[in-house]
Backbone as JSON, one array per atom type, in Angstrom:
{
  "sequence": "XXXXXXXXXXXXXXXXXXXXXXXXXXXXXXXXXXXXXXXXXXXXXXXXXXXXXXXXXXXXXXXXXXXXXXXXXXXXXXXXXXXXXXXXXXXXXXXXXXXXXXXXXXXXXXXXXXXXXXXXXXXXXXXXXXXXXXXXXXXXXXXXXXXXXXXXXXXXXXXXXXXX",
  "N": [[-40.9, -134.74, 26.5], [-37.5, -133.92, 26.78], [-35.81, -131.58, 28.59], [-33.05, -131.3, 27.49], [-33.73, -132.36, 24.55], [-35.87, -130.57, 24.01], [-34.03, -128.27, 23.53], [-32.68, -127.5, 20.78], [-35.26, -126.62, 19.52], [-36.2, -124.37, 21.32], [-33.83, -122.63, 20.65], [-34.35, -121.93, 18.03], [-36.86, -120.71, 18.32], [-36.03, -118.73, 19.72], [-34.3, -117.17, 18.21], [-36.01, -116.82, 15.78], [-38.07, -115.15, 17.24], [-36.28, -113.13, 17.55], [-35.81, -112.05, 15.14], [-38.5, -111.32, 14.12], [-38.6, -109.07, 15.88], [-36.78, -107.66, 15.18], [-37.61, -106.89, 12.29], [-39.68, -106.0, 12.49], [-39.58, -103.45, 14.23], [-37.78, -101.96, 11.81], [-39.63, -102.14, 9.98], [-41.76, -100.31, 11.1], [-39.95, -97.76, 10.92], [-39.16, -97.56, 8.43], [-41.43, -98.55, 6.97], [-41.33, -100.47, 5.29], [-39.84, -103.96, 5.67], [-36.66, -105.85, 5.39], [-36.04, -108.71, 4.07], [-34.43, -112.17, 5.36], [-33.17, -113.15, 2.92], [-32.72, -110.35, 1.78], [-34.62, -108.89, 0.2], [-37.02, -106.62, -0.34], [-39.84, -106.13, 2.04], [-42.09, -104.85, 0.62], [-42.08, -105.76, -1.92], [-42.97, -108.45, -2.16], [-44.86, -111.07, -3.48], [-48.09, -111.49, -3.03], [-50.88, -113.11, -3.11], [-53.32, -111.94, -5.13], [-56.02, -112.64, -4.46], [-56.35, -113.03, -1.97], [-55.51, -110.21, -1.71], [-57.4, -108.38, -2.68], [-59.74, -109.59, -2.2], [-62.02, -112.75, -2.27], [-64.39, -112.44, -4.54], [-63.24, -111.01, -6.29], [-61.72, -110.77, -9.81], [-59.19, -112.84, -11.01], [-55.97, -112.9, -13.35], [-55.27, -115.65, -15.18], [-52.97, -117.96, -14.48], [-50.32, -118.57, -16.28], [-49.84, -121.07, -19.01], [-47.95, -123.84, -19.35], [-45.02, -124.83, -21.47], [-45.42, -127.61, -22.05], [-48.54, -127.82, -21.82], [-49.37, -126.36, -23.91], [-48.5, -127.84, -26.01], [-50.05, -130.14, -25.35], [-52.83, -129.38, -25.74], [-52.93, -128.55, -28.22], [-52.43, -130.86, -29.92], [-53.65, -133.31, -28.39], [-56.36, -133.68, -29.39], [-56.12, -134.64, -31.96], [-54.63, -136.78, -31.98], [-56.18, -138.32, -30.36], [-58.19, -138.95, -32.58], [-56.84, -139.83, -34.56], [-55.6, -142.23, -33.63], [-57.86, -143.37, -32.38], [-58.29, -143.59, -29.93], [-59.13, -143.36, -26.43], [-59.29, -140.28, -24.55], [-57.56, -140.33, -21.61], [-55.55, -142.16, -22.78], [-54.8, -140.76, -25.1], [-53.44, -138.56, -23.79], [-51.79, -139.76, -22.43], [-50.09, -140.46, -24.72], [-49.17, -138.31, -25.53], [-47.56, -137.33, -23.54], [-45.31, -138.96, -23.73], [-44.48, -138.47, -26.62], [-43.51, -136.14, -26.13], [-41.45, -136.16, -24.52], [-39.87, -136.97, -26.62], [-39.24, -134.77, -28.43], [-37.37, -133.08, -29.67], [-34.67, -130.13, -28.9], [-35.65, -128.13, -30.55], [-37.67, -128.2, -31.75], [-39.2, -128.36, -29.51], [-39.11, -125.41, -28.83], [-41.17, -124.03, -30.34], [-43.17, -124.13, -28.57], [-42.54, -123.22, -25.97], [-42.34, -120.96, -26.64], [-44.71, -119.56, -26.84], [-45.1, -120.21, -24.13], [-43.83, -118.19, -22.63], [-44.64, -115.76, -24.09], [-46.9, -115.93, -22.92], [-46.6, -116.09, -20.1], [-45.77, -113.19, -19.96], [-48.13, -112.04, -20.82], [-49.4, -112.87, -18.48], [-47.97, -111.21, -16.18], [-48.38, -108.92, -16.87], [-50.97, -108.4, -16.78], [-51.43, -108.75, -14.08], [-49.91, -106.67, -13.02], [-51.43, -104.43, -14.39], [-53.52, -104.68, -12.66], [-52.72, -104.63, -9.76], [-52.0, -101.73, -9.98], [-54.17, -100.31, -11.11], [-56.63, -101.51, -10.29], [-57.79, -103.01, -11.76], [-58.13, -105.05, -14.92], [-57.14, -106.1, -18.28], [-59.24, -108.54, -19.6], [-59.22, -111.05, -21.7], [-61.6, -111.4, -23.65], [-61.73, -108.32, -24.17], [-63.2, -106.95, -22.06], [-63.36, -105.07, -18.65], [-61.69, -106.69, -15.75], [-62.81, -105.73, -13.42], [-65.32, -105.65, -14.0], [-66.86, -107.97, -13.37], [-67.33, -110.58, -11.55], [-65.87, -113.05, -9.44], [-66.28, -116.6, -9.32], [-66.9, -118.4, -6.68], [-65.58, -121.43, -4.94], [-67.41, -123.89, -4.47], [-67.85, -125.22, -1.27], [-67.19, -127.84, 1.02], [-69.35, -130.62, 2.33], [-68.36, -131.07, 4.66], [-66.41, -129.24, 5.68], [-68.3, -127.4, 5.85], [-69.84, -128.26, 7.85], [-67.78, -128.5, 10.01], [-67.14, -125.5, 10.21], [-69.33, -124.9, 11.13], [-69.69, -126.09, 13.58], [-67.33, -124.45, 14.82], [-68.75, -122.21, 14.87], [-70.65, -122.78, 16.58], [-69.01, -123.43, 19.19], [-68.01, -120.94, 20.19]],
  "CA": [[-39.81, -134.34, 26.15], [-36.72, -133.86, 27.8], [-35.28, -130.38, 28.09], [-32.26, -131.4, 26.43], [-34.29, -132.36, 23.85], [-36.36, -129.23, 23.88], [-33.3, -127.03, 23.26], [-32.93, -127.05, 19.6], [-36.55, -125.89, 19.53], [-36.11, -123.24, 21.79], [-33.12, -121.92, 20.19], [-34.9, -121.8, 16.68], [-37.61, -119.89, 18.53], [-35.93, -117.13, 20.16], [-33.7, -116.54, 16.62], [-37.3, -116.11, 15.22], [-38.56, -113.8, 17.56], [-35.36, -111.7, 17.67], [-36.13, -111.65, 13.31], [-39.62, -110.3, 14.53], [-38.54, -107.55, 16.71], [-36.33, -106.54, 14.48], [-38.17, -106.83, 10.98], [-41.23, -105.0, 13.11], [-38.69, -102.29, 14.24], [-37.4, -101.88, 10.58], [-41.45, -101.5, 9.33], [-42.34, -99.05, 11.75], [-39.22, -97.26, 10.93], [-39.18, -97.19, 7.07], [-42.42, -98.67, 6.34], [-40.88, -101.9, 4.79], [-38.27, -104.47, 6.0], [-35.58, -106.31, 4.46], [-36.35, -110.27, 4.45], [-33.6, -112.77, 5.77], [-32.38, -113.0, 1.7], [-32.22, -109.12, 0.94], [-35.37, -108.53, -0.79], [-37.51, -105.77, 0.19], [-41.35, -106.7, 1.96], [-43.27, -104.85, -0.36], [-41.44, -106.29, -3.14], [-43.01, -109.58, -1.9], [-45.7, -111.41, -4.08], [-48.72, -111.39, -2.4], [-52.15, -113.57, -3.87], [-54.56, -111.09, -5.89], [-57.23, -113.25, -3.92], [-55.84, -112.42, -0.47], [-55.06, -108.81, -1.4], [-58.64, -107.83, -3.28], [-60.75, -110.43, -1.82], [-62.47, -113.75, -2.96], [-64.88, -112.14, -5.15], [-61.58, -110.59, -7.35], [-61.47, -111.94, -10.77], [-57.51, -112.51, -11.02], [-55.68, -113.77, -14.23], [-55.35, -116.92, -15.36], [-51.83, -118.26, -14.45], [-49.56, -118.91, -17.96], [-49.5, -122.45, -19.43], [-46.64, -124.56, -19.76], [-45.09, -125.49, -23.1], [-46.19, -128.99, -22.43], [-49.75, -127.78, -21.82], [-49.58, -125.69, -25.16], [-48.37, -128.93, -26.96], [-51.19, -131.22, -25.57], [-54.02, -129.01, -26.04], [-52.96, -128.42, -29.86], [-52.4, -132.04, -30.48], [-54.45, -134.48, -28.04], [-57.61, -134.14, -30.27], [-55.78, -134.74, -33.53], [-54.08, -138.04, -31.67], [-57.82, -139.3, -30.54], [-58.86, -138.78, -33.67], [-55.8, -140.65, -35.61], [-55.42, -143.98, -32.98], [-59.38, -143.97, -32.01], [-58.23, -143.9, -28.31], [-59.65, -142.52, -25.25], [-58.8, -139.13, -23.7], [-56.28, -140.34, -20.83], [-54.49, -142.48, -23.46], [-54.12, -139.47, -25.81], [-52.88, -137.85, -23.04], [-50.28, -140.4, -22.21], [-49.11, -140.39, -25.7], [-48.58, -136.85, -25.74], [-46.63, -136.86, -22.86], [-44.41, -139.85, -24.54], [-44.3, -137.46, -27.68], [-43.62, -134.81, -25.92], [-40.26, -136.43, -24.18], [-39.39, -137.67, -27.56], [-39.09, -133.53, -29.12], [-35.94, -132.28, -29.6], [-35.07, -128.6, -28.11], [-35.77, -127.16, -31.49], [-39.17, -128.58, -31.94], [-39.75, -127.6, -28.07], [-38.96, -124.14, -28.66], [-42.41, -123.26, -30.71], [-44.14, -124.18, -27.3], [-41.43, -122.31, -25.21], [-42.04, -119.42, -27.02], [-46.22, -119.35, -26.34], [-45.26, -120.13, -22.77], [-43.14, -116.82, -22.29], [-45.6, -114.65, -24.44], [-48.51, -116.25, -22.1], [-45.88, -115.23, -18.71], [-45.82, -111.79, -20.18], [-49.55, -111.54, -20.75], [-49.96, -112.93, -17.03], [-47.33, -110.26, -15.42], [-48.96, -107.53, -17.17], [-52.39, -108.22, -15.97], [-50.94, -108.61, -12.3], [-49.23, -105.64, -12.51], [-52.4, -103.62, -14.35], [-54.75, -105.44, -11.37], [-51.91, -103.96, -8.61], [-51.83, -100.17, -10.29], [-55.52, -99.84, -11.76], [-57.56, -102.07, -9.55], [-58.46, -103.67, -13.05], [-57.11, -105.68, -16.21], [-58.48, -106.19, -19.48], [-59.6, -109.49, -20.06], [-58.97, -111.53, -23.32], [-62.69, -110.22, -24.2], [-62.06, -107.21, -23.88], [-64.27, -106.66, -20.71], [-62.41, -104.95, -17.41], [-62.16, -107.68, -15.01], [-63.69, -105.11, -12.28], [-66.94, -105.81, -14.27], [-66.9, -109.22, -13.53], [-67.04, -111.24, -10.04], [-65.29, -114.79, -9.42], [-67.17, -117.66, -8.54], [-66.72, -118.91, -5.35], [-65.45, -122.62, -4.75], [-68.1, -124.76, -3.4], [-67.42, -125.91, -0.14], [-68.07, -129.6, 0.74], [-70.3, -130.64, 3.21], [-67.16, -131.74, 6.06], [-66.06, -127.97, 5.79], [-69.68, -126.49, 6.32], [-69.9, -129.17, 9.24], [-66.56, -128.44, 11.13], [-67.35, -124.23, 10.86], [-70.91, -124.8, 12.08], [-69.08, -126.52, 14.85], [-66.99, -123.71, 15.44], [-69.62, -121.09, 15.46], [-71.53, -123.0, 18.16], [-68.17, -123.34, 20.19], [-67.9, -119.39, 20.34]],
  "C": [[-38.87, -133.87, 26.99], [-36.27, -132.15, 27.73], [-34.13, -130.34, 27.28], [-33.07, -131.49, 25.19], [-34.92, -131.43, 22.6], [-35.29, -128.35, 23.39], [-33.02, -126.71, 22.17], [-33.93, -126.09, 19.24], [-36.53, -124.58, 19.98], [-35.25, -122.36, 21.49], [-33.87, -121.1, 19.03], [-36.22, -120.11, 17.27], [-37.21, -118.24, 19.19], [-34.77, -116.53, 18.88], [-35.13, -116.12, 15.74], [-38.01, -114.74, 16.13], [-37.6, -112.44, 17.53], [-35.87, -111.22, 16.06], [-37.33, -110.96, 13.42], [-39.42, -109.24, 14.66], [-38.19, -107.01, 15.71], [-36.87, -105.88, 12.93], [-39.4, -105.68, 11.57], [-40.52, -103.21, 13.25], [-38.7, -101.6, 12.86], [-38.74, -101.05, 9.81], [-41.53, -100.69, 9.92], [-41.33, -97.85, 11.32], [-39.5, -96.15, 9.46], [-40.16, -97.36, 6.46], [-42.49, -99.88, 5.28], [-40.05, -102.38, 5.55], [-37.89, -105.25, 5.08], [-35.69, -108.02, 4.83], [-34.51, -110.65, 4.68], [-32.23, -112.67, 3.81], [-32.35, -111.5, 0.93], [-33.44, -108.77, 0.21], [-36.95, -107.66, 0.11], [-39.43, -106.38, 0.62], [-42.35, -106.07, 1.26], [-42.92, -105.13, -1.98], [-42.08, -107.83, -3.59], [-44.02, -110.08, -2.51], [-46.92, -111.57, -2.77], [-50.09, -111.87, -3.73], [-53.07, -112.6, -3.77], [-55.52, -111.57, -4.9], [-57.22, -112.61, -2.39], [-55.91, -110.81, -0.61], [-56.28, -108.1, -1.73], [-59.86, -108.76, -2.63], [-61.4, -111.34, -2.64], [-63.39, -113.51, -4.23], [-64.23, -111.32, -6.32], [-61.61, -111.44, -8.46], [-59.65, -111.72, -11.05], [-57.14, -113.01, -12.15], [-55.55, -114.76, -14.21], [-53.7, -117.08, -15.21], [-51.06, -119.18, -16.1], [-49.59, -120.5, -17.81], [-48.61, -122.71, -19.49], [-46.46, -125.16, -21.22], [-45.83, -126.6, -23.43], [-47.62, -128.53, -22.56], [-50.13, -127.33, -23.42], [-49.49, -126.69, -26.22], [-49.45, -129.76, -26.57], [-52.2, -130.56, -26.18], [-53.82, -128.65, -27.97], [-52.77, -129.84, -30.31], [-53.31, -133.43, -29.52], [-55.5, -134.3, -28.92], [-57.34, -134.83, -31.88], [-55.18, -136.9, -33.0], [-55.48, -138.89, -31.3], [-58.12, -139.46, -31.93], [-58.15, -140.04, -34.94], [-55.89, -142.54, -34.99], [-56.85, -144.32, -32.67], [-58.98, -144.26, -30.73], [-58.86, -143.04, -27.56], [-58.73, -141.32, -24.53], [-57.55, -139.64, -22.82], [-55.17, -141.29, -21.52], [-54.16, -141.59, -24.21], [-53.37, -138.69, -25.26], [-51.24, -138.22, -22.46], [-49.22, -140.81, -23.09], [-48.44, -139.38, -25.79], [-47.69, -136.73, -24.86], [-45.29, -137.79, -23.48], [-43.84, -139.16, -25.75], [-43.27, -136.08, -27.32], [-41.55, -135.11, -25.21], [-38.96, -136.84, -25.5], [-38.91, -135.9, -28.35], [-37.89, -133.38, -28.9], [-36.23, -130.89, -29.21], [-35.82, -127.67, -29.17], [-37.02, -127.07, -31.55], [-39.93, -128.06, -30.65], [-40.09, -126.24, -28.24], [-40.35, -123.51, -29.13], [-43.43, -122.93, -29.03], [-43.73, -123.33, -26.37], [-41.6, -120.83, -25.45], [-43.35, -119.08, -26.57], [-46.19, -119.39, -25.13], [-44.64, -118.79, -22.45], [-44.03, -115.89, -22.77], [-46.66, -114.77, -22.97], [-47.58, -115.55, -20.24], [-46.25, -113.34, -18.92], [-46.91, -111.3, -20.04], [-50.05, -111.55, -19.11], [-49.11, -111.98, -16.0], [-48.04, -109.05, -15.68], [-50.27, -107.09, -16.75], [-52.07, -108.29, -14.43], [-50.79, -107.25, -12.16], [-50.52, -104.45, -13.1], [-53.41, -103.76, -12.88], [-53.9, -104.48, -10.25], [-52.37, -102.47, -8.85], [-53.17, -99.65, -10.47], [-56.64, -100.52, -10.64], [-57.97, -103.16, -10.71], [-57.72, -104.57, -13.98], [-58.32, -106.04, -16.88], [-58.38, -107.66, -19.71], [-59.28, -110.17, -21.55], [-60.56, -111.13, -24.13], [-62.8, -109.11, -24.82], [-62.72, -106.12, -22.5], [-62.73, -106.21, -19.85], [-62.82, -106.07, -16.7], [-62.95, -107.16, -13.73], [-65.22, -105.27, -13.09], [-67.66, -106.94, -14.04], [-66.67, -109.6, -12.07], [-66.68, -112.73, -10.06], [-66.5, -115.55, -8.8], [-66.59, -118.32, -7.72], [-66.84, -120.05, -5.42], [-66.29, -123.2, -3.74], [-67.29, -125.66, -2.66], [-68.01, -127.16, 0.03], [-68.74, -129.3, 2.19], [-69.4, -130.61, 4.75], [-66.97, -130.38, 5.98], [-67.02, -127.07, 6.26], [-69.49, -127.07, 7.83], [-69.05, -128.26, 10.36], [-66.95, -126.71, 11.08], [-68.5, -124.14, 11.49], [-70.55, -125.16, 13.34], [-68.37, -125.47, 15.68], [-67.39, -122.74, 15.81], [-70.19, -121.56, 16.58], [-70.54, -123.18, 19.31], [-68.1, -122.1, 20.58], [-68.86, -119.0, 21.1]]
}
């Protein structure tokens, strides 16, 4: 790459370095920094898995209005039309697109309620270190199931470990 072609990237790198130094100084002075769009760094979302560790049980994300609709209707469609699950899901999608805003409102209200539940559980997790699960138990009484790793991932990690 020629020096002329590198110039825009070098300029961006200098701007980013200046931003980093400015935010670092602000962090040391105030305990937080403001992002370019004016949000305090302490108000930014942090994934609870990263914040509390992989074994932490985190709240389930809220379901969309469409998912509430499909869970309510897909089984009855399968029985009525005698079709497979994928065919019923496709038919559900078509029916969802034909619904009027008034008909969708019921499912959007369920979604809004689920968002409130999720935000409340995340808030409790941040403040108390646990949240009350749907079955009434504390999330801290459970451990999250770790995702299974593929053989490729394990092999690449083993290779990295032997290089060190």
